Backbone as numpy.savetxt, mean C-alpha at the origin, in Angstrom:
# Nx Ny Nz CAx CAy CAz Cx Cy Cz
11.67 16.41 9.51 11.53 14.97 9.30 12.76 14.25 9.83
12.57 13.03 10.29 13.70 12.19 10.67 14.44 11.74 9.41
15.66 11.25 9.58 16.45 10.81 8.43 15.78 9.65 7.70
15.22 8.67 8.46 14.61 7.51 7.80 13.34 7.92 7.07
12.58 8.86 7.63 11.37 9.33 6.94 11.75 10.13 5.71
12.78 10.95 5.82 13.24 11.74 4.67 13.70 10.84 3.54
14.36 9.72 3.89 14.80 8.76 2.87 13.61 8.19 2.10
12.55 7.85 2.83 11.36 7.31 2.17 10.69 8.36 1.30
10.55 9.57 1.80 9.94 10.64 1.00 10.74 10.87 -0.28
12.07 10.80 -0.18 12.91 10.99 -1.36 12.70 9.89 -2.40
12.31 8.68 -1.95 12.04 7.59 -2.89 10.89 7.94 -3.83
9.98 8.77 -3.34 8.80 9.13 -4.13 9.02 10.38 -4.97
10.17 11.04 -4.81 10.51 12.20 -5.63 11.31 11.71 -6.83
10.59 11.28 -7.84 11.19 10.60 -8.98 11.99 11.55 -9.87
12.99 10.99 -10.52 13.78 11.73 -11.49 13.08 11.68 -12.84
12.82 12.83 -13.44 12.17 12.90 -14.75 13.23 12.68 -15.84
13.05 11.63 -16.64 13.95 11.35 -17.75 13.41 11.94 -19.05
12.08 11.86 -19.24 11.36 12.49 -20.33 10.02 12.94 -19.77
9.15 13.47 -20.61 7.87 13.96 -20.12 7.03 12.88 -19.46
7.11 11.66 -19.95 6.32 10.56 -19.39 7.20 9.38 -18.96
8.46 9.66 -18.68 9.39 8.61 -18.28 10.13 9.07 -17.02
10.10 8.24 -15.98 10.65 8.62 -14.68 11.48 7.47 -14.12
12.40 7.83 -13.22 13.23 6.81 -12.56 13.16 7.01 -11.05
12.95 5.91 -10.34 12.91 5.94 -8.88 13.96 5.04 -8.29
14.56 5.45 -7.19 15.52 4.62 -6.48 14.78 3.56 -5.67
15.50 2.55 -5.19 14.90 1.44 -4.46 15.44 1.37 -3.05
14.70 0.65 -2.22 15.06 0.48 -0.81 14.97 -0.99 -0.45
15.98 -1.50 0.22 16.03 -2.90 0.65 15.48 -2.99 2.07
14.31 -3.63 2.22 13.70 -3.82 3.54 13.99 -5.19 4.13
14.87 -5.95 3.48 15.22 -7.26 3.99 14.35 -8.38 3.45
13.44 -8.07 2.50 12.62 -9.09 1.88 13.41 -9.77 0.76
12.98 -10.97 0.32 13.68 -11.63 -0.80 13.61 -10.83 -2.10
12.56 -9.99 -2.24 12.41 -9.18 -3.44 12.04 -7.76 -3.05
11.94 -6.90 -4.03 11.56 -5.51 -3.81 10.18 -5.44 -3.17
10.02 -4.61 -2.15 8.73 -4.45 -1.49 7.72 -3.89 -2.48
6.56 -4.57 -2.62 5.57 -4.18 -3.61 5.02 -2.79 -3.41
4.93 -2.34 -2.14 4.42 -1.01 -1.87 5.28 0.08 -2.48
6.57 -0.20 -2.65 7.44 0.81 -3.26 7.01 1.10 -4.69
6.78 0.04 -5.49 6.39 0.28 -6.88 4.97 0.83 -6.96
4.10 0.46 -6.02 2.76 1.05 -5.98 2.85 2.56 -5.77
3.61 2.97 -4.73 3.72 4.39 -4.43 4.43 5.16 -5.52
5.51 4.61 -6.05 6.25 5.32 -7.09 5.45 5.39 -8.40
4.72 4.32 -8.72 3.91 4.34 -9.93 2.82 5.40 -9.84
2.19 5.52 -8.67 1.17 6.56 -8.50 1.80 7.95 -8.58
3.00 8.09 -8.00 3.70 9.38 -8.08 4.04 9.71 -9.53
4.46 8.71 -10.31 4.79 8.95 -11.71 3.55 9.37 -12.50
2.44 8.67 -12.28 1.21 9.03 -12.99 0.76 10.43 -12.61
0.88 10.78 -11.33 0.44 12.10 -10.85 1.24 13.23 -11.49
2.49 12.95 -11.84 3.34 13.99 -12.45 2.83 14.39 -13.83
1.95 13.60 -14.44 1.45 13.88 -15.79 0.01 14.38 -15.78
-0.53 14.66 -14.59 -1.94 15.02 -14.43 -2.04 16.38 -13.76
-2.98 17.24 -14.15 -3.15 18.53 -13.45 -3.36 18.33 -11.96
-2.78 19.23 -11.15 -2.78 19.06 -9.70 -4.18 19.04 -9.11
-5.15 19.69 -9.76 -6.50 19.73 -9.20 -7.22 18.39 -9.33
-6.69 17.48 -10.12 -7.29 16.15 -10.24 -6.56 15.18 -9.30
-7.34 14.56 -8.43 -6.76 13.70 -7.40 -6.95 12.24 -7.76
-5.97 11.37 -7.45 -6.17 9.94 -7.72 -7.27 9.38 -6.83
-8.17 8.59 -7.43 -9.22 7.94 -6.65 -9.14 6.42 -6.73
-8.39 5.89 -7.70 -8.24 4.43 -7.75 -6.95 4.06 -8.46
-6.41 2.93 -8.04 -5.18 2.37 -8.63 -5.34 0.85 -8.67
-5.16 0.27 -9.84 -5.31 -1.18 -10.00 -4.05 -1.72 -10.67
-3.34 -2.60 -9.98 -2.05 -3.04 -10.49 -1.85 -4.55 -10.44
-0.92 -5.02 -11.28 -0.52 -6.42 -11.31 1.00 -6.52 -11.17
1.43 -7.39 -10.27 2.85 -7.67 -10.09 3.23 -8.81 -11.02
4.21 -8.56 -11.90 4.56 -9.52 -12.94 5.81 -10.33 -12.62
6.81 -9.68 -12.04 8.08 -10.34 -11.71 8.61 -9.77 -10.40
9.38 -10.56 -9.65 10.00 -10.01 -8.44 10.96 -8.89 -8.80
10.88 -7.79 -8.08 11.79 -6.68 -8.31 13.07 -6.84 -7.52
14.13 -6.16 -7.97 15.43 -6.18 -7.32 15.55 -4.94 -6.44
15.66 -5.10 -5.10 15.72 -3.94 -4.22 17.02 -3.16 -4.31
17.98 -3.64 -5.10 19.27 -2.96 -5.21 19.42 -2.22 -6.54
18.35 -2.17 -7.32 18.40 -1.50 -8.62 17.28 -0.47 -8.69
17.49 0.64 -9.41 16.40 1.61 -9.61 15.31 1.03 -10.50
14.16 1.68 -10.50 13.01 1.27 -11.32 12.65 2.41 -12.25
12.42 2.09 -13.51 12.00 3.08 -14.51 10.49 2.95 -14.71
9.79 4.09 -14.75 8.33 4.10 -14.88 7.94 4.79 -16.18
7.27 4.03 -17.06 6.75 4.57 -18.32 5.27 4.86 -18.14
4.87 6.12 -18.34 3.48 6.52 -18.17 2.84 6.70 -19.54
1.69 6.03 -19.75 0.92 6.20 -20.99 -0.30 7.06 -20.70
-0.48 8.12 -21.50 -1.63 9.01 -21.34 -2.84 8.39 -22.04
-3.60 7.60 -21.29 -4.71 6.86 -21.88 -5.89 7.77 -22.21
-6.25 8.65 -21.26 -7.44 9.48 -21.49 -7.37 10.73 -20.63
-7.77 11.87 -21.23 -7.96 13.12 -20.51 -9.38 13.59 -20.80
-10.30 13.27 -19.87 -11.71 13.60 -20.07 -12.11 14.86 -19.34
-13.42 15.15 -19.40 -13.92 16.36 -18.77 -13.85 16.31 -17.26
-14.00 15.13 -16.67 -13.95 14.99 -15.21 -12.90 14.00 -14.74
-12.55 13.03 -15.58 -11.64 11.96 -15.20 -10.42 11.91 -16.13
-9.30 11.55 -15.54 -8.05 11.33 -16.29 -7.55 9.94 -15.98
-7.13 9.20 -17.01 -6.66 7.83 -16.82 -5.23 7.70 -17.32
-4.41 7.04 -16.52 -3.02 6.78 -16.88 -2.71 5.29 -16.68
-1.83 4.79 -17.53 -1.30 3.44 -17.39 0.19 3.56 -17.13
0.70 2.85 -16.12 2.10 2.96 -15.74 2.74 1.58 -15.77
3.89 1.47 -16.40 4.66 0.23 -16.43 5.98 0.44 -15.71
6.26 -0.40 -14.72 7.52 -0.35 -13.98 8.49 -1.33 -14.60
9.71 -0.87 -14.87 10.68 -1.67 -15.63 12.00 -1.79 -14.87
12.52 -3.00 -14.81 13.88 -3.27 -14.34 14.55 -4.23 -15.30
15.82 -4.01 -15.57 16.60 -4.89 -16.46 15.90 -5.08 -17.82
15.21 -4.03 -18.28 14.58 -4.07 -19.59 13.27 -4.83 -19.66
12.76 -5.30 -18.51 11.53 -6.08 -18.51 10.53 -5.48 -17.52
9.23 -5.54 -17.83 8.22 -5.02 -16.89 8.12 -5.91 -15.67
8.13 -5.30 -14.49 7.94 -6.06 -13.25 6.56 -5.77 -12.64
5.89 -4.71 -13.14 4.60 -4.30 -12.58 3.95 -3.35 -13.56
2.62 -3.40 -13.64 1.91 -2.34 -14.36 0.62 -2.04 -13.63
0.12 -0.83 -13.82 -1.12 -0.44 -13.16 -1.84 0.59 -13.99
-3.12 0.72 -13.72 -3.90 1.85 -14.22 -4.24 2.72 -13.02
-4.27 4.01 -13.23 -4.62 4.96 -12.18 -5.61 5.95 -12.75
-6.67 6.24 -11.98 -7.70 7.16 -12.43 -7.74 8.36 -11.50
-7.90 9.55 -12.08 -7.91 10.81 -11.35 -9.24 11.51 -11.60
-9.71 12.23 -10.59 -11.04 12.84 -10.67 -11.01 14.25 -10.10
-11.69 15.15 -10.75 -11.84 16.50 -10.21 -12.84 16.46 -9.05
-12.60 17.16 -7.95 -13.51 17.12 -6.79 -14.93 17.55 -7.16
-15.91 16.81 -6.64 -17.32 17.11 -6.86 -18.10 16.84 -5.58
-19.25 17.51 -5.42 -20.18 17.21 -4.35 -21.09 16.06 -4.78
-21.60 15.28 -3.82 -22.49 14.17 -4.15 -22.94 13.43 -2.92
-23.59 12.28 -3.12 -24.06 11.45 -2.02 -22.86 10.97 -1.19
-23.13 10.69 0.08 -22.05 10.18 0.93 -22.59 9.18 1.94
-21.91 8.05 2.05 -22.08 7.11 3.15 -20.78 6.34 3.28
-20.59 5.64 4.38 -19.37 4.86 4.56 -19.59 3.75 5.57
-18.73 2.74 5.48 -18.69 1.68 6.48 -18.13 2.28 7.78
-18.77 1.95 8.91 -18.35 2.51 10.19 -17.04 1.90 10.66
-16.22 2.70 11.31 -14.98 2.21 11.89 -15.30 1.37 13.13
-14.68 0.20 13.30 -14.92 -0.59 14.51 -14.41 0.13 15.75
-15.01 -0.20 16.88 -14.58 0.40 18.14 -13.35 -0.34 18.66
-12.25 0.36 18.74 -10.99 -0.22 19.22 -10.35 0.77 20.18
-9.41 0.28 20.95 -8.68 1.15 21.88 -7.79 2.11 21.10
-7.55 3.27 21.70 -6.69 4.27 21.07 -5.24 3.78 21.08
-4.41 4.30 20.18 -3.00 3.91 20.20 -2.33 4.19 21.54
-2.65 5.33 22.15 -2.03 5.68 23.42 -2.38 4.67 24.51
-3.64 4.23 24.54 -4.07 3.23 25.53 -3.36 1.91 25.31
-3.24 1.51 24.04 -2.59 0.24 23.73 -1.11 0.27 24.10
-0.44 1.37 23.83 0.98 1.49 24.16 1.17 1.49 25.68
0.34 2.26 26.38 0.46 2.35 27.84 0.19 1.02 28.52
-0.81 0.29 28.02 -1.18 -0.98 28.65 -0.33 -2.15 28.18
0.38 -1.97 27.05 1.19 -3.05 26.51 0.39 -4.19 25.92
-0.87 -3.91 25.52 -1.75 -4.97 25.01 -1.73 -5.10 23.50
-0.85 -4.38 22.82 -0.72 -4.50 21.37 0.75 -4.70 21.02
0.98 -5.47 19.97 2.34 -5.68 19.49 2.81 -4.44 18.74
3.87 -3.81 19.24 4.40 -2.58 18.66 5.62 -2.97 17.83
5.57 -2.73 16.51 6.66 -3.21 15.65 7.02 -2.17 14.60
8.22 -2.32 14.07 8.72 -1.48 12.98 9.86 -2.21 12.32
9.94 -2.14 10.99 11.08 -2.72 10.29 12.32 -1.89 10.61
13.47 -2.54 10.82 14.68 -1.80 11.16 15.00 -0.72 10.12
15.26 0.50 10.61 15.61 1.59 9.72 14.47 2.09 8.86
13.21 1.80 9.27 12.06 2.18 8.47 11.12 3.05 9.30
10.46 4.07 8.70 9.72 5.03 9.52 8.29 4.64 9.88
7.73 3.57 9.32 6.35 3.20 9.67 6.35 2.35 10.93
5.54 2.73 11.90 5.36 1.91 13.10 3.95 1.35 13.13
3.83 0.13 13.67 2.57 -0.60 13.68 2.20 -0.98 15.10
0.91 -0.94 15.39 0.35 -1.46 16.64 -0.70 -2.50 16.27
-0.34 -3.78 16.45 -1.23 -4.88 16.08 -2.17 -5.18 17.25
-3.46 -5.02 17.00 -4.47 -5.26 18.03 -4.87 -6.74 17.99
-4.97 -7.36 19.14 -5.31 -8.77 19.21 -6.77 -8.99 18.83
-7.04 -10.09 18.11 -8.40 -10.47 17.79 -8.80 -10.13 16.37
-9.89 -10.75 15.92 -10.44 -10.58 14.59 -11.59 -9.59 14.65
-11.52 -8.46 13.92 -12.58 -7.45 14.01 -13.88 -7.88 13.35
-13.85 -8.92 12.51 -15.03 -9.37 11.78 -15.20 -10.86 12.01
-16.13 -11.24 12.90 -16.31 -12.65 13.25 -16.84 -13.47 12.08
-17.37 -12.81 11.05 -17.87 -13.53 9.89 -16.80 -13.92 8.90
-15.59 -13.38 9.06 -14.49 -13.69 8.15 -13.59 -14.75 8.77
-13.06 -15.69 7.97 -12.16 -16.70 8.53 -10.89 -16.12 9.14
-10.46 -14.98 8.63 -9.24 -14.35 9.14 -9.40 -12.84 9.10
-8.85 -12.17 10.09 -8.90 -10.72 10.10 -7.99 -10.15 11.17
-7.64 -8.88 11.02 -6.82 -8.21 12.01 -7.02 -6.70 11.91
-6.74 -6.02 13.02 -6.78 -4.55 13.09 -5.40 -4.07 13.51
-4.94 -2.99 12.94 -3.69 -2.41 13.40 -3.70 -0.92 13.15
-3.13 -0.19 14.08 -2.85 1.23 13.89 -1.48 1.36 13.22
-1.31 2.34 12.36 0.01 2.60 11.78 0.15 4.10 11.54
1.40 4.54 11.51 1.71 5.93 11.18 3.17 6.02 10.75
3.49 7.11 10.05 4.87 7.42 9.70 5.45 8.26 10.83
6.48 7.76 11.48 7.08 8.46 12.62 7.87 9.68 12.14
7.56 10.82 12.71 8.18 12.07 12.29 7.10 13.03 11.82
7.52 14.16 11.30 6.58 15.18 10.83 6.73 15.36 9.33
5.64 15.11 8.60 5.65 15.25 7.15 5.29 16.69 6.75
5.73 17.14 5.59 5.32 18.46 5.10 3.82 18.47 4.80
3.23 19.64 4.74 1.80 19.78 4.42 1.61 19.62 2.91
1.54 18.37 2.48 1.49 18.05 1.05 0.52 16.88 0.84
-0.77 17.16 0.58 -1.74 16.07 0.40 -1.36 15.09 -0.71
-0.73 15.57 -1.78 -0.32 14.66 -2.85 0.69 13.64 -2.34
1.63 14.09 -1.51 2.60 13.17 -0.90 1.89 12.15 -0.02
0.88 12.58 0.73 0.15 11.65 1.60 -0.49 10.53 0.77
-1.04 10.86 -0.40 -1.67 9.84 -1.24 -0.64 8.82 -1.73
0.53 9.30 -2.12 1.57 8.38 -2.60 2.09 7.51 -1.45
2.25 8.10 -0.27 2.69 7.33 0.89 1.62 6.32 1.32
0.35 6.68 1.17 -0.71 5.74 1.52 -0.70 4.55 0.57
-0.48 4.79 -0.71 -0.33 3.69 -1.66 0.84 2.80 -1.26
1.95 3.42 -0.88 3.13 2.68 -0.42 2.78 1.80 0.79
2.10 2.38 1.78 1.84 1.67 3.04 0.73 0.63 2.93
-0.14 0.76 1.93 -1.31 -0.11 1.85 -0.95 -1.57 1.62
0.27 -1.85 1.18 0.69 -3.23 0.90 1.12 -3.97 2.16
1.50 -3.25 3.21 1.93 -3.90 4.45 0.76 -4.62 5.11
1.00 -5.87 5.55 0.08 -6.65 6.38 -1.17 -7.15 5.66
-1.32 -6.84 4.37 -2.56 -7.18 3.67 -2.62 -8.68 3.34
-1.75 -9.15 2.47 -1.79 -10.55 2.06 -1.51 -11.51 3.21
-0.64 -11.12 4.14 -0.29 -12.02 5.24 -1.49 -12.31 6.15
-2.55 -11.49 6.06 -3.76 -11.77 6.84 -4.36 -13.11 6.44
-4.20 -13.52 5.18 -4.76 -14.80 4.73 -4.04 -16.00 5.35
-2.89 -15.77 5.98 -2.15 -16.87 6.62 -2.58 -17.12 8.06
-3.30 -16.17 8.66 -3.59 -16.24 10.09 -4.31 -17.51 10.52
-5.33 -18.03 9.79 -6.01 -19.23 10.26 -5.16 -20.49 10.18
-4.03 -20.41 9.50 -3.24 -21.61 9.22 -1.96 -21.70 10.04
-1.73 -20.72 10.91 -0.57 -20.76 11.79 0.75 -20.67 11.07
0.77 -20.01 9.92 1.99 -19.88 9.12 2.51 -18.46 9.20
3.78 -18.29 9.51 4.41 -16.98 9.50 4.95 -16.69 8.10
4.92 -15.42 7.70 5.40 -15.09 6.35 6.90 -15.29 6.22
7.60 -15.48 7.36 9.04 -15.74 7.33 9.36 -17.23 7.23
8.35 -18.10 7.20 8.57 -19.55 7.09 9.35 -19.85 5.82
10.49 -20.55 5.91 11.32 -20.79 4.71 10.63 -21.66 3.65
9.59 -22.39 4.03 8.88 -23.23 3.05 7.76 -22.46 2.34
7.51 -21.24 2.77 6.43 -20.45 2.19 6.95 -19.61 1.03
6.25 -19.69 -0.08 6.49 -18.79 -1.21 5.30 -17.84 -1.26
5.54 -16.58 -0.92 4.46 -15.60 -0.86 4.82 -14.41 -1.74
3.86 -13.98 -2.54 4.09 -12.85 -3.43 2.76 -12.25 -3.83
2.68 -10.92 -3.88 1.48 -10.25 -4.33 1.30 -10.48 -5.83
0.07 -10.77 -6.24 -0.25 -10.92 -7.65 -0.92 -9.67 -8.20
-1.85 -9.12 -7.45 -2.49 -7.87 -7.87 -2.81 -7.04 -6.63
-3.12 -5.79 -6.85 -3.38 -4.88 -5.72 -4.29 -3.76 -6.22
-5.31 -3.47 -5.44 -6.22 -2.38 -5.77 -6.33 -1.44 -4.58
-6.27 -0.16 -4.86 -6.43 0.86 -3.84 -7.44 1.88 -4.33
-8.45 2.14 -3.48 -9.41 3.22 -3.74 -9.16 4.31 -2.71
-8.90 5.52 -3.17 -8.62 6.65 -2.29 -9.88 7.49 -2.17
-10.43 7.56 -0.95 -11.70 8.25 -0.73 -11.51 9.68 -0.24
-10.66 9.85 0.78 -10.43 11.17 1.36 -8.95 11.30 1.72
-8.53 12.53 1.96 -7.14 12.77 2.37 -7.01 12.73 3.88
-5.85 12.33 4.35 -5.53 12.33 5.78 -4.02 12.41 5.93
-3.59 12.98 7.03 -2.15 13.03 7.31 -1.66 11.62 7.61
-0.46 11.32 7.12 0.11 9.99 7.34 1.06 9.96 8.53
1.34 11.13 9.15 2.16 11.14 10.36 1.27 11.15 11.60
-0.02 10.90 11.42 -0.96 10.67 12.51 -1.49 9.24 12.40
-1.92 8.67 13.52 -2.34 7.27 13.54 -3.55 7.03 12.63
-3.46 5.96 11.83 -4.55 5.49 10.99 -4.85 4.04 11.37
-6.10 3.63 11.26 -6.50 2.27 11.60 -6.70 1.48 10.32
-6.00 0.35 10.20 -6.12 -0.55 9.04 -6.90 -1.78 9.49
-8.09 -1.96 8.97 -8.96 -3.10 9.30 -8.94 -4.06 8.11
-8.43 -5.27 8.30 -8.18 -6.20 7.20 -8.92 -7.51 7.46
-9.51 -8.08 6.42 -10.07 -9.43 6.53 -9.69 -10.24 5.30
-9.66 -11.55 5.46 -9.40 -12.46 4.35 -10.60 -13.38 4.20
-11.46 -13.15 3.21 -12.67 -13.96 3.07 -12.45 -15.33 2.45
-11.27 -15.53 1.83 -11.06 -16.78 1.09 -9.57 -17.03 0.89
-9.21 -18.33 0.87 -7.89 -18.78 0.41 -8.08 -20.16 -0.21
-7.30 -20.45 -1.24 -7.38 -21.73 -1.90 -6.52 -21.75 -3.14
-6.16 -22.96 -3.61 -5.38 -23.05 -4.84 -4.05 -22.34 -4.76
-3.45 -22.31 -3.56 -2.17 -21.61 -3.34 -2.29 -20.11 -3.54
-3.52 -19.57 -3.35 -3.72 -18.13 -3.42 -4.53 -17.69 -2.21
-4.31 -16.45 -1.79 -5.08 -15.87 -0.71 -5.64 -14.53 -1.14
-6.83 -14.20 -0.63 -7.48 -12.93 -0.93 -7.66 -12.14 0.36
-7.35 -10.86 0.31 -7.51 -10.01 1.50 -8.09 -8.67 1.07
-8.86 -8.07 2.01 -9.47 -6.76 1.77 -9.20 -5.88 2.98
-9.10 -4.58 2.76 -8.80 -3.69 3.87 -9.55 -2.38 3.79
-9.76 -1.78 4.97 -10.33 -0.44 5.07 -9.43 0.38 5.99
-9.10 1.59 5.58 -8.20 2.46 6.33 -8.98 3.67 6.81
-8.92 3.91 8.14 -9.69 4.98 8.77 -8.76 6.00 9.43
-9.20 7.25 9.44 -8.53 8.27 10.25 -9.01 8.12 11.69
-8.35 8.80 12.61 -8.70 8.67 14.02 -10.12 9.15 14.31
-10.62 10.09 13.52 -11.97 10.59 13.76 -13.04 9.76 13.06
-12.66 8.58 12.53 -13.63 7.65 11.98 -13.93 7.78 10.52
-13.24 8.65 9.79 -13.47 8.79 8.35 -12.81 7.63 7.61
-13.55 7.03 6.68 -12.98 6.00 5.82 -12.21 6.70 4.71
-10.88 6.60 4.73 -10.08 7.36 3.77 -9.62 6.51 2.59
-9.61 5.17 2.73 -9.18 4.33 1.62 -9.67 2.90 1.82
-9.82 2.18 0.71 -10.15 0.76 0.73 -9.15 0.03 -0.16
-8.86 -1.23 0.19 -7.86 -1.99 -0.55 -8.35 -3.42 -0.80
-7.75 -4.07 -1.77 -7.98 -5.50 -2.01 -6.73 -6.05 -2.67
-6.42 -7.30 -2.36 -5.21 -7.92 -2.92 -5.36 -9.43 -2.95
-4.91 -10.03 -4.06 -4.76 -11.48 -4.13 -3.29 -11.78 -4.30
-2.84 -12.88 -3.68 -1.43 -13.20 -3.78 -1.17 -14.69 -3.72
0.03 -15.04 -4.09 0.49 -16.43 -4.03 0.86 -16.78 -2.60
0.36 -17.92 -2.10 0.72 -18.44 -0.78 0.96 -19.94 -0.93
2.12 -20.29 -1.42 2.44 -21.67 -1.80 3.39 -22.28 -0.78
3.04 -23.48 -0.28 3.84 -24.12 0.75 4.60 -25.33 0.22
5.64 -25.10 -0.54 6.60 -26.15 -0.87 7.83 -25.49 -1.45
8.76 -26.29 -1.97 10.06 -25.76 -2.37 10.14 -25.33 -3.82
9.01 -25.36 -4.53 9.06 -24.96 -5.93 9.26 -23.46 -6.04
10.00 -22.97 -7.04 10.24 -21.53 -7.19 9.01 -20.80 -7.67
8.93 -19.51 -7.41 7.86 -18.66 -7.94 8.10 -18.43 -9.42
7.04 -18.57 -10.21 7.15 -18.35 -11.66 6.18 -17.27 -12.09
């Protein structure tokens, strides 16, 4: 692994303080507050530490309560809500400075056979073609291992706003499906809420914009390597009342739908502080 990728993987290797109490370090990505994907990924990692390995997370539903401090560690309290015959449920509270900044529920399921169908992956150019032709915006946060290829255009003409992008973790990850799930939770927050700004010509860096995730849902359908290209298809069906709603589907290169996401967030355009 590269040094920057190893740093991110280490963020998800939480320190156990008690059987259901964990501490995770934080990373400053240059945002005004702690990146929401960090607490999503660490909270799922904390919940997973209390569940038998054969049960895999299939859903995570969380609420962001307060802006986190990227320069302080986060403590995760896991509540054992239910251990059933097929499903296990955990509630996780993320704490900084003695106050909750985020909480979520996570559900785990033992693998079973059953019916199968999925939404088809849209036809888009391969990452290699986009890089070679220079027809996609290639970006990465400084010192961060995720790289993005933003494809021009809206993949869903019925939605007011939408975008497609390829993403991957640069480097080689260990063969650890559990790690991939936690990293996918971490990455699912990137580019989601900002899709609701596209019809309005507002950049998320605009100093008059107050933007913050309010809630986040992730459904994990199948496993996939995160050091290979994945396609994130995002649309925003609605915005109003200083809030925006966005939904996403994440596909592997061979067209498998591996995860679905949804998020509502604050998108307020004036100088009032976030409360």
